[in-house]
MDTraj code that builds the backbone (N, CA, C; nanometers):
import mdtraj as md
import numpy as np

residues = "MET ALA ASP PHE THR GLU LEU ASN GLY THR TRP ASN ILE ASP ALA ALA HIS SER ARG LEU GLY PHE ALA ALA ARG HIS ALA MET ILE SER LYS VAL ARG GLY GLU PHE ALA GLU LYS GLU GLY GLY ILE ASN ILE ASP GLY ALA ASN PRO ASN ASN SER SER VAL LYS ILE VAL ALA LYS THR GLU SER PHE THR THR GLU ASN GLU MET ARG ASP LYS HIS VAL ARG SER GLY ASP PHE LEU ASP THR GLU ASN TYR PRO GLU MET SER PHE GLU SER THR LYS VAL GLU VAL ALA GLU GLY THR VAL THR VAL THR GLY ASN LEU THR ILE LYS ALA THR THR LYS GLU VAL GLU VAL GLU LEU ASP TRP ALA GLY PRO VAL LYS ASP PRO MET GLY ASN GLU ARG ILE GLY PHE GLU GLY SER PHE VAL ILE ASN ARG GLN ASP TYR GLY VAL SER PHE SER ALA PRO MET GLU THR GLY GLY ILE LEU VAL ALA ASP LYS ILE THR VAL ASN LEU ASP ILE GLU ALA THR ARG ALA".split()
xyz = np.array([
    [2.1125, -0.1491, -1.1736],
    [2.0756, -0.0572, -1.0727],
    [2.1621, 0.0634, -1.0550],
    [2.1153, 0.1715, -1.0468],
    [2.1938, 0.2946, -1.0321],
    [2.2624, 0.3083, -0.8980],
    [2.3635, 0.4013, -0.8955],
    [2.4398, 0.4238, -0.7792],
    [2.3419, 0.5085, -0.6861],
    [2.3418, 0.4831, -0.5546],
    [2.2569, 0.5538, -0.4624],
    [2.2759, 0.7101, -0.4732],
    [2.3889, 0.7564, -0.5039],
    [2.4179, 0.8944, -0.5168],
    [2.3234, 0.9571, -0.6264],
    [2.2841, 0.8869, -0.7160],
    [2.1910, 0.9293, -0.8264],
    [2.0463, 0.9762, -0.7696],
    [2.0244, 0.9178, -0.6646],
    [1.8857, 0.9383, -0.5948],
    [1.8779, 1.0619, -0.5060],
    [1.9865, 1.1361, -0.4944],
    [1.9933, 1.2654, -0.4152],
    [1.8547, 1.3432, -0.4353],
    [1.8001, 1.3961, -0.3386],
    [1.6929, 1.4841, -0.3458],
    [1.5735, 1.4395, -0.2664],
    [1.4610, 1.5011, -0.2887],
    [1.3297, 1.4755, -0.2217],
    [1.2351, 1.4018, -0.3139],
    [1.1838, 1.2889, -0.2549],
    [1.0915, 1.1986, -0.3335],
    [0.9601, 1.1979, -0.2477],
    [0.8446, 1.2092, -0.3257],
    [0.7130, 1.1938, -0.2689],
    [0.6564, 1.0593, -0.2910],
    [0.6080, 0.9934, -0.1773],
    [0.5433, 0.8627, -0.1952],
    [0.4238, 0.8713, -0.2806],
    [0.4204, 0.7849, -0.3782],
    [0.3108, 0.7665, -0.4698],
    [0.2012, 0.6648, -0.4095],
    [0.1082, 0.7315, -0.3395],
    [0.0148, 0.6337, -0.2715],
    [-0.0609, 0.5363, -0.3603],
    [-0.0859, 0.5802, -0.4775],
    [-0.1642, 0.4989, -0.5774],
    [-0.0800, 0.3781, -0.6192],
    [0.0562, 0.3813, -0.6086],
    [0.1449, 0.2804, -0.6492],
    [0.2262, 0.2188, -0.5420],
    [0.1822, 0.2298, -0.4144],
    [0.2519, 0.1872, -0.2878],
    [0.1566, 0.1145, -0.2065],
    [0.2085, 0.0245, -0.1346],
    [0.1326, -0.0623, -0.0474],
    [0.1979, -0.0666, 0.0891],
    [0.1232, -0.0356, 0.1878],
    [0.1601, -0.0561, 0.3338],
    [0.0679, -0.1523, 0.3895],
    [0.1196, -0.2800, 0.3985],
    [0.0310, -0.3922, 0.4374],
    [0.0881, -0.4695, 0.5593],
    [0.0172, -0.5792, 0.5861],
    [0.0540, -0.6558, 0.6977],
    [-0.0034, -0.8089, 0.6683],
    [0.0506, -0.8967, 0.7407],
    [-0.0015, -1.0326, 0.7498],
    [-0.0070, -1.0737, 0.8878],
    [-0.1153, -1.1398, 0.9302],
    [-0.1308, -1.1901, 1.0652],
    [-0.1958, -1.3314, 1.0655],
    [-0.1310, -1.4146, 1.1405],
    [-0.1951, -1.5559, 1.1503],
    [-0.3247, -1.5490, 1.2172],
    [-0.4280, -1.6129, 1.1589],
    [-0.5616, -1.6201, 1.2069],
    [-0.5896, -1.7647, 1.2436],
    [-0.6444, -1.7833, 1.3657],
    [-0.6971, -1.9126, 1.4158],
    [-0.5824, -2.0179, 1.4108],
    [-0.4626, -1.9747, 1.4234],
    [-0.3461, -2.0629, 1.4102],
    [-0.3270, -2.1478, 1.2904],
    [-0.4003, -2.1143, 1.1790],
    [-0.3952, -2.2002, 1.0619],
    [-0.3831, -2.1274, 0.9293],
    [-0.4068, -1.9985, 0.9230],
    [-0.3962, -1.9207, 0.8046],
    [-0.3619, -1.7843, 0.8266],
    [-0.3219, -1.7094, 0.7170],
    [-0.2858, -1.5706, 0.7387],
    [-0.3937, -1.4816, 0.6648],
    [-0.4178, -1.3688, 0.7352],
    [-0.5074, -1.2619, 0.6908],
    [-0.4158, -1.1516, 0.6521],
    [-0.4386, -1.1023, 0.5218],
    [-0.3535, -0.9889, 0.4771],
    [-0.4491, -0.8731, 0.4728],
    [-0.3881, -0.7525, 0.4962],
    [-0.4581, -0.6338, 0.4777],
    [-0.3682, -0.5106, 0.4501],
    [-0.4293, -0.4030, 0.4345],
    [-0.3387, -0.2785, 0.4094],
    [-0.4150, -0.1450, 0.4469],
    [-0.3304, -0.0470, 0.4466],
    [-0.3841, 0.0890, 0.4647],
    [-0.3947, 0.1621, 0.3346],
    [-0.5174, 0.1866, 0.2997],
    [-0.5448, 0.2350, 0.1611],
    [-0.4933, 0.3846, 0.1565],
    [-0.4992, 0.4627, 0.2601],
    [-0.4635, 0.6087, 0.2567],
    [-0.3343, 0.6177, 0.3308],
    [-0.2297, 0.6602, 0.2616],
    [-0.0952, 0.6875, 0.3190],
    [-0.0191, 0.7972, 0.2436],
    [0.0703, 0.8706, 0.3088],
    [0.1386, 0.9681, 0.2470],
    [0.2801, 0.9790, 0.3040],
    [0.3674, 1.0389, 0.2547],
    [0.4975, 1.0621, 0.3107],
    [0.6009, 1.1039, 0.1951],
    [0.7226, 1.1103, 0.2548],
    [0.8285, 1.1524, 0.1669],
    [0.9653, 1.0896, 0.2137],
    [1.0547, 1.1018, 0.1111],
    [1.1850, 1.0419, 0.1324],
    [1.2852, 1.1536, 0.0945],
    [1.3764, 1.1917, 0.1856],
    [1.4879, 1.2755, 0.1503],
    [1.6156, 1.2004, 0.1473],
    [1.6788, 1.1962, 0.0348],
    [1.8025, 1.1133, 0.0080],
    [1.9239, 1.1981, -0.0087],
    [2.0234, 1.1696, 0.0765],
    [2.1558, 1.2296, 0.0604],
    [2.2407, 1.1043, 0.0221],
    [2.2592, 1.1033, -0.1127],
    [2.3322, 0.9928, -0.1538],
    [2.4772, 0.9842, -0.1229],
    [2.5436, 1.1032, -0.0923],
    [2.6851, 1.1096, -0.0473],
    [2.6974, 1.0676, 0.0975],
    [2.5949, 1.0939, 0.1707],
    [2.5987, 1.0588, 0.3178],
    [2.4580, 0.9968, 0.3586],
    [2.4325, 0.8821, 0.3318],
    [2.2992, 0.8248, 0.3447],
    [2.2493, 0.8479, 0.4831],
    [2.3311, 0.8509, 0.5945],
    [2.2722, 0.8628, 0.7222],
    [2.2005, 1.0126, 0.7462],
    [2.2254, 1.1041, 0.6545],
    [2.1533, 1.2180, 0.6535],
    [2.0311, 1.2239, 0.5788],
    [1.9899, 1.0975, 0.5213],
    [1.8724, 1.0707, 0.4509],
    [1.7606, 1.0567, 0.5595],
    [1.6380, 1.0671, 0.5142],
    [1.5219, 1.0467, 0.6082],
    [1.3932, 0.9973, 0.5418],
    [1.3016, 0.9296, 0.6138],
    [1.1734, 0.8726, 0.5585],
    [1.0722, 0.9118, 0.6547],
    [0.9554, 0.9434, 0.6061],
    [0.8369, 0.9695, 0.6911],
    [0.7146, 0.9095, 0.6155],
    [0.6438, 0.8221, 0.6850],
    [0.5159, 0.7718, 0.6326],
    [0.4213, 0.7757, 0.7267],
    [0.2941, 0.8330, 0.6935],
    [0.1829, 0.8356, 0.7815],
    [0.0599, 0.7696, 0.7095],
    [-0.0033, 0.6673, 0.7811],
    [-0.1166, 0.5958, 0.7370],
    [-0.2367, 0.6432, 0.8139],
    [-0.3430, 0.6511, 0.7438],
    [-0.4810, 0.6836, 0.8129],
    [-0.5383, 0.5498, 0.8587],
    [-0.5587, 0.5301, 0.9832],
    [-0.5989, 0.4013, 1.0431],
    [-0.7471, 0.3651, 0.9898],
    [-0.8266, 0.4607, 0.9653],
    [-0.9550, 0.4366, 0.9249],
    [-0.9646, 0.3690, 0.7868],
    [-0.8531, 0.3882, 0.7099],
    [-0.8490, 0.3349, 0.5690],
    [-0.8060, 0.1825, 0.5689],
    [-0.7879, 0.1256, 0.6866],
    [-0.7501, -0.0156, 0.7019],
    [-0.8547, -0.1018, 0.6252],
    [-0.8011, -0.2053, 0.5463],
    [-0.8922, -0.2992, 0.4785],
    [-0.8342, -0.4227, 0.4551],
    [-0.9040, -0.5275, 0.4711],
    [-0.8851, -0.6646, 0.4394],
    [-0.9888, -0.7150, 0.3244],
    [-1.0645, -0.6126, 0.2839],
    [-1.1747, -0.6526, 0.1898],
    [-1.2843, -0.7421, 0.2548],
    [-1.2964, -0.7392, 0.3890],
    [-1.4024, -0.7994, 0.4531],
    [-1.4571, -0.7008, 0.5596],
    [-1.5733, -0.6284, 0.5245],
    [-1.6182, -0.5140, 0.6044],
    [-1.6408, -0.5512, 0.7576],
    [-1.6987, -0.6818, 0.7794],
    [-1.7127, -0.7028, 0.9244],
    [-1.5859, -0.7111, 0.9935],
    [-1.4826, -0.7788, 0.9381],
    [-1.3527, -0.7905, 1.0075],
    [-1.2869, -0.6511, 1.0193],
    [-1.3006, -0.5787, 0.9112],
    [-1.2324, -0.4397, 0.8998],
    [-1.2944, -0.3533, 1.0162],
    [-1.4232, -0.3575, 1.0324],
    [-1.4979, -0.2816, 1.1258],
    [-1.4469, -0.3148, 1.2758],
    [-1.4166, -0.4426, 1.3007],
    [-1.3643, -0.4926, 1.4181],
    [-1.2194, -0.4432, 1.4403],
    [-1.1371, -0.4565, 1.3342],
    [-1.0029, -0.4165, 1.3610],
    [-0.9992, -0.2556, 1.3800],
    [-1.0883, -0.1860, 1.3191],
    [-1.0862, -0.0472, 1.3418],
    [-1.1368, 0.0008, 1.4800],
    [-1.2050, -0.0974, 1.5526],
    [-1.2603, -0.0601, 1.6721],
    [-1.1574, -0.0509, 1.7860],
    [-1.2027, -0.0313, 1.9103],
    [-1.1103, -0.0084, 2.0250],
    [-1.0444, -0.1448, 2.0563],
    [-1.0859, -0.2657, 1.9994],
    [-1.0264, -0.3904, 2.0398],
    [-0.8882, -0.4014, 1.9679],
    [-0.8788, -0.3225, 1.8508],
    [-0.7449, -0.3298, 1.7829],
    [-0.6862, -0.1880, 1.7590],
    [-0.7262, -0.1277, 1.6462],
    [-0.6545, 0.0047, 1.6218],
    [-0.7179, 0.1240, 1.6805],
    [-0.8366, 0.1178, 1.7154],
    [-0.9159, 0.2325, 1.7869],
    [-0.9000, 0.3607, 1.7038],
    [-0.9443, 0.3486, 1.5808],
    [-0.9278, 0.4589, 1.4851],
    [-0.9895, 0.5899, 1.5366],
    [-1.0906, 0.5770, 1.6116],
    [-1.1540, 0.7103, 1.6569],
    [-1.0544, 0.7922, 1.7390],
    [-0.9815, 0.7194, 1.8320],
    [-0.8882, 0.7989, 1.9088],
    [-0.7508, 0.8033, 1.8597],
    [-0.7189, 0.7157, 1.7622],
    [-0.5860, 0.7066, 1.7007],
    [-0.5925, 0.7096, 1.5532],
    [-0.6290, 0.8264, 1.4887],
    [-0.6534, 0.8294, 1.3418],
    [-0.5455, 0.8090, 1.2550],
    [-0.4177, 0.8057, 1.3003],
    [-0.2950, 0.7801, 1.2168],
    [-0.2003, 0.6992, 1.2930],
    [-0.1213, 0.6328, 1.2207],
    [-0.0039, 0.5509, 1.2571],
    [0.1083, 0.6077, 1.1836],
    [0.2379, 0.6014, 1.2243],
    [0.3376, 0.6614, 1.1500],
    [0.4760, 0.5974, 1.1675],
    [0.5667, 0.6183, 1.0725],
    [0.7074, 0.5777, 1.0831],
    [0.7925, 0.6874, 1.0477],
    [0.8896, 0.7212, 1.1228],
    [0.9923, 0.8214, 1.1022],
    [1.1365, 0.7735, 1.1184],
    [1.2085, 0.7836, 1.0342],
    [1.3489, 0.7157, 1.0351],
    [1.4373, 0.8005, 1.1317],
    [1.5357, 0.7261, 1.1798],
    [1.6408, 0.7807, 1.2725],
    [1.7764, 0.7561, 1.2138],
    [1.7844, 0.6537, 1.1243],
    [1.9076, 0.6074, 1.0703],
    [1.8835, 0.5492, 0.9338],
    [1.9758, 0.5718, 0.8366],
    [1.9728, 0.5119, 0.7076],
    [2.1178, 0.4723, 0.6757],
    [2.1207, 0.3404, 0.6389],
    [2.2534, 0.2771, 0.5897],
    [2.2430, 0.2155, 0.4620],
    [2.3421, 0.2277, 0.3722],
    [2.3242, 0.1842, 0.2383],
    [2.4358, 0.0729, 0.2135],
    [2.3967, -0.0458, 0.1516],
    [2.4940, -0.1290, 0.0965],
    [2.4588, -0.1548, -0.0367],
    [2.5279, -0.2448, -0.1240],
    [2.4925, -0.2594, -0.2673],
    [2.3538, -0.3084, -0.2768],
    [2.2632, -0.2317, -0.3334],
    [2.1261, -0.2689, -0.3624],
    [2.0343, -0.2796, -0.2457],
    [2.0833, -0.2531, -0.1286],
    [2.0139, -0.2590, -0.0084],
    [2.0100, -0.1397, 0.0797],
    [1.9006, -0.1030, 0.1368],
    [1.9097, 0.0098, 0.2283],
    [1.8430, -0.0349, 0.3690],
    [1.9108, -0.0109, 0.4639],
    [1.8513, -0.0490, 0.5991],
    [1.8084, 0.0704, 0.6627],
    [1.6876, 0.0847, 0.7063],
    [1.6319, 0.2012, 0.7685],
    [1.5858, 0.1632, 0.9121],
    [1.6358, 0.2421, 1.0047],
    [1.5909, 0.2258, 1.1431],
    [1.5159, 0.3493, 1.1810],
    [1.4038, 0.3250, 1.2498],
    [1.3257, 0.4393, 1.2866],
    [1.2165, 0.4157, 1.3885],
    [1.1308, 0.5033, 1.4119],
    [1.0295, 0.5002, 1.5228],
    [0.8903, 0.4735, 1.4510],
    [0.8341, 0.3537, 1.4857],
    [0.6974, 0.3255, 1.4413],
    [0.6010, 0.3495, 1.5605],
    [0.4992, 0.4380, 1.5215],
    [0.4003, 0.4801, 1.6249],
    [0.2683, 0.4274, 1.5893],
    [0.2136, 0.3372, 1.6782],
    [0.0722, 0.2836, 1.6677],
    [0.0066, 0.3109, 1.7994],
    [-0.1162, 0.3684, 1.7919],
    [-0.1879, 0.3957, 1.9169],
    [-0.1049, 0.4629, 2.0208],
    [-0.0310, 0.5725, 1.9796],
    [0.0547, 0.6610, 2.0683],
    [0.1555, 0.5859, 2.1353],
    [0.1974, 0.4626, 2.0967],
    [0.3095, 0.3972, 2.1485],
    [0.4083, 0.3929, 2.0341],
    [0.5349, 0.4324, 2.0693],
    [0.6386, 0.4314, 1.9773],
    [0.7457, 0.3370, 2.0072],
    [0.7881, 0.2520, 1.9164],
    [0.8926, 0.1546, 1.9334],
    [0.9865, 0.1707, 1.8064],
    [1.1202, 0.1355, 1.8251],
    [1.2116, 0.1403, 1.7223],
    [1.1992, 0.0152, 1.6451],
    [1.2065, 0.0139, 1.5137],
    [1.2037, -0.0936, 1.4296],
    [1.3178, -0.0742, 1.3247],
    [1.3580, -0.1874, 1.2536],
    [1.4592, -0.1838, 1.1462],
    [1.4033, -0.2570, 1.0351],
    [1.4219, -0.1994, 0.9111],
    [1.3652, -0.2634, 0.7910],
    [1.4841, -0.2736, 0.6864],
    [1.5101, -0.3823, 0.6359],
    [1.5992, -0.3919, 0.5129],
    [1.5148, -0.3876, 0.3890],
    [1.5466, -0.2864, 0.3119],
    [1.4800, -0.2548, 0.1857],
    [1.5532, -0.2843, 0.0693],
    [1.5016, -0.3448, -0.0369],
    [1.5697, -0.3592, -0.1733],
    [1.5139, -0.2383, -0.2450],
    [1.5996, -0.1800, -0.3339],
    [1.5588, -0.0574, -0.4038],
    [1.5884, -0.0779, -0.5501],
    [1.5168, -0.0033, -0.6264],
    [1.5243, 0.0010, -0.7784],
    [1.5034, 0.1363, -0.8310],
    [1.5633, 0.1651, -0.9275],
    [1.5507, 0.2917, -0.9903],
    [1.6761, 0.3816, -0.9897],
    [1.6764, 0.4951, -1.0399],
    [1.5555, 0.5658, -1.0866],
    [1.5240, 0.5297, -1.2278],
    [1.3950, 0.5353, -1.2610],
    [1.3392, 0.5111, -1.3922],
    [1.2590, 0.6343, -1.4327],
    [1.2349, 0.6573, -1.5590],
    [1.1543, 0.7639, -1.6043],
    [1.0191, 0.6971, -1.6693],
    [0.9057, 0.7370, -1.6130],
    [0.7745, 0.6854, -1.6771],
    [0.7487, 0.7523, -1.8112],
    [0.6440, 0.7021, -1.8712],
    [0.6029, 0.7662, -1.9966],
    [0.5709, 0.9097, -1.9989],
    [0.5384, 0.9605, -1.8734],
    [0.4949, 1.1061, -1.8514],
    [0.6196, 1.1858, -1.8188],
    [0.7385, 1.1242, -1.8041],
    [0.8531, 1.2004, -1.7795],
    [0.8911, 1.2098, -1.6280],
    [0.8078, 1.1463, -1.5425],
    [0.8320, 1.1402, -1.4026],
    [0.9448, 1.0588, -1.3686],
    [1.0316, 1.0979, -1.2831],
    [1.1432, 1.0050, -1.2337],
    [1.0939, 0.9296, -1.1108],
    [1.1042, 0.7929, -1.1165],
    [1.0485, 0.7202, -0.9993],
    [1.1569, 0.6282, -0.9434],
    [1.1428, 0.5900, -0.8194],
    [1.2267, 0.4971, -0.7477],
    [1.1335, 0.4077, -0.6736],
    [1.1816, 0.2868, -0.6363],
    [1.0972, 0.1833, -0.5591],
    [1.1725, 0.1218, -0.4446],
    [1.1049, 0.0901, -0.3423],
    [1.1652, 0.0237, -0.2207],
    [1.0691, -0.0859, -0.1837],
    [1.1147, -0.1962, -0.1381],
    [1.0360, -0.2986, -0.0910],
    [1.0973, -0.3816, 0.0247],
    [1.0357, -0.4185, 0.1184],
    [1.0862, -0.5029, 0.2392],
    [0.9745, -0.5316, 0.3358],
    [1.0201, -0.5967, 0.4432],
    [0.9182, -0.6388, 0.5485],
    [1.0025, -0.6460, 0.6809],
    [0.9114, -0.6303, 0.7957],
    [0.9707, -0.6513, 0.9167],
    [0.8494, -0.7061, 1.0127],
    [0.8876, -0.7557, 1.1285],
    [0.7976, -0.8206, 1.2135],
    [0.7839, -0.7306, 1.3528],
    [0.6655, -0.7201, 1.3944],
    [0.6331, -0.6522, 1.5198],
    [0.5409, -0.7417, 1.6075],
    [0.5425, -0.7175, 1.7314],
    [0.4494, -0.7785, 1.8273],
    [0.3405, -0.6761, 1.8574],
    [0.2215, -0.7105, 1.8177],
    [0.1085, -0.6087, 1.8281],
    [0.0873, -0.5758, 1.9712],
    [0.1164, -0.6635, 2.0612],
    [0.0912, -0.6346, 2.2031],
    [0.1812, -0.5102, 2.2481],
    [0.3031, -0.4973, 2.1975],
    [0.3961, -0.3932, 2.2201],
    [0.3303, -0.2555, 2.1908],
    [0.2358, -0.2488, 2.1078],
    [0.1629, -0.1256, 2.0655],
    [0.0271, -0.1143, 2.1296],
    [-0.0106, -0.1983, 2.2315],
    [-0.1370, -0.1804, 2.2886],
    [-0.2494, -0.2336, 2.2053],
    [-0.2162, -0.3202, 2.1112],
    [-0.3158, -0.3819, 2.0268],
    [-0.3360, -0.5218, 2.0848],
    [-0.4190, -0.5402, 2.1787],
    [-0.4045, -0.6530, 2.2687],
    [-0.5340, -0.7444, 2.2611],
    [-0.6338, -0.7221, 2.1807],
    [-0.7492, -0.8167, 2.1747],
    [-0.6934, -0.9578, 2.1514],
    [-0.7539, -1.0462, 2.2393],
    [-0.7059, -1.1872, 2.2210],
    [-0.8353, -1.2767, 2.2540],
    [-0.8509, -1.3728, 2.1828],
    [-0.9628, -1.4760, 2.2055],
    [-0.9090, -1.6052, 2.2032],
    [-0.9013, -1.6809, 2.3277],
    [-0.8384, -1.8116, 2.3271],
    [-0.9244, -1.9045, 2.2403],
    [-0.8582, -2.0023, 2.1858],
    [-0.9204, -2.1065, 2.0963],
    [-0.9418, -2.2366, 2.1789],
    [-1.0456, -2.3066, 2.1634],
    [-1.0799, -2.4235, 2.2340],
    [-0.9705, -2.5287, 2.2212],
    [-0.9021, -2.5357, 2.1072],
    [-0.7899, -2.6377, 2.0882],
    [-0.6582, -2.5866, 2.1278],
    [-0.6522, -2.4723, 2.1811],
    [-0.5228, -2.4089, 2.2131],
    [-0.4796, -2.2931, 2.1251],
    [-0.4002, -2.2062, 2.1724],
    [-0.3574, -2.0832, 2.0944],
    [-0.4607, -1.9748, 2.0999],
    [-0.4466, -1.8754, 2.0217],
    [-0.5280, -1.7613, 2.0203],
    [-0.5833, -1.7316, 1.8830],
    [-0.6897, -1.6581, 1.8659],
    [-0.7533, -1.6340, 1.7411],
    [-0.6689, -1.5486, 1.6541],
    [-0.6031, -1.4441, 1.7040],
    [-0.5122, -1.3582, 1.6167],
    [-0.3741, -1.3604, 1.6825],
    [-0.2857, -1.3981, 1.6010],
    [-0.1370, -1.4083, 1.6461],
    [-0.0855, -1.2720, 1.6945],
    [0.0104, -1.2781, 1.7923],
    [0.0694, -1.1470, 1.8299],
    [0.1717, -1.1071, 1.7254],
    [0.2420, -1.1921, 1.6628],
    [0.3409, -1.1544, 1.5578],
    [0.2690, -1.1101, 1.4324],
    [0.3083, -0.9799, 1.3937],
    [0.2437, -0.9294, 1.2724],
    [0.3656, -0.8912, 1.1788],
    [0.3532, -0.9339, 1.0421],
    [0.4501, -0.9090, 0.9504],
    [0.3961, -0.7793, 0.8708],
    [0.4902, -0.6739, 0.8697],
    [0.4519, -0.5451, 0.7952],
    [0.5211, -0.5507, 0.6668],
    [0.4500, -0.5327, 0.5582],
    [0.5113, -0.5439, 0.4235],
    [0.5015, -0.3987, 0.3663],
    [0.6110, -0.3577, 0.2990],
    [0.6215, -0.2276, 0.2303],
    [0.6580, -0.2426, 0.0901],
    [0.5769, -0.1885, -0.0044],
    [0.6137, -0.1721, -0.1435],
    [0.5816, -0.0319, -0.1750],
    [0.6858, 0.0459, -0.1807],
    [0.6831, 0.1868, -0.1914],
    [0.7417, 0.2440, -0.3222],
    [0.6620, 0.3134, -0.3857],
    [0.7103, 0.3897, -0.5184],
    [0.6961, 0.5366, -0.4842],
    [0.7970, 0.6030, -0.5337],
    [0.8083, 0.7512, -0.4983],
    [0.8503, 0.8181, -0.6321],
    [0.8104, 0.9488, -0.6489],
    [0.8437, 1.0283, -0.7598],
    [0.9247, 1.1567, -0.7005],
    [1.0177, 1.1854, -0.7954],
    [1.1124, 1.3011, -0.7552],
    [1.0158, 1.4335, -0.7399],
    [1.0326, 1.5022, -0.6276],
    [0.9643, 1.6255, -0.5972],
    [1.0116, 1.7362, -0.6971],
])
top = md.Topology()
chain = top.add_chain()
for i, resn in enumerate(residues, 1):
    res = top.add_residue(resn, chain, resSeq=i)
    for name in ("N", "CA", "C"):
        top.add_atom(name, md.element.get_by_symbol(name[0]), res)
traj = md.Trajectory(xyz[None], top)
């Protein structure tokens, strides 16, 4: 693994090779996984002073998919993401800290016009050069949010106890970026 100082500069998120996904417990017995197919963003890295680094990611909420059209339509509705009124969700960093092989990013996650601070620990790899000569880096990690905190409050009680969709949502990031 390279030294973080080698990553200095601006990096564009490669949406085709990145995943912004989630996992939510369904019916108290299994997990449903999904992702946002349309996302964009950038990473500015100051290797000498990582706290001067920044990350911004924007996802189009209408691009939400679990590969089940009936469920996806419901999640895009006002019961969950309300994509008609909130076409984007975003993350913008406020602090970046670097340790050996790990980057901890703190920032503001905005869903349905509600912003909350989150922290994510990311493993990173790179830089590497692809066969076309592009320099690439990768970051991956996950964090947990409570969907109720963001106004995503649809709930259906189950006859045997519990609710249909858990409040705890795990957000998963697999980000690949190319040097600008």
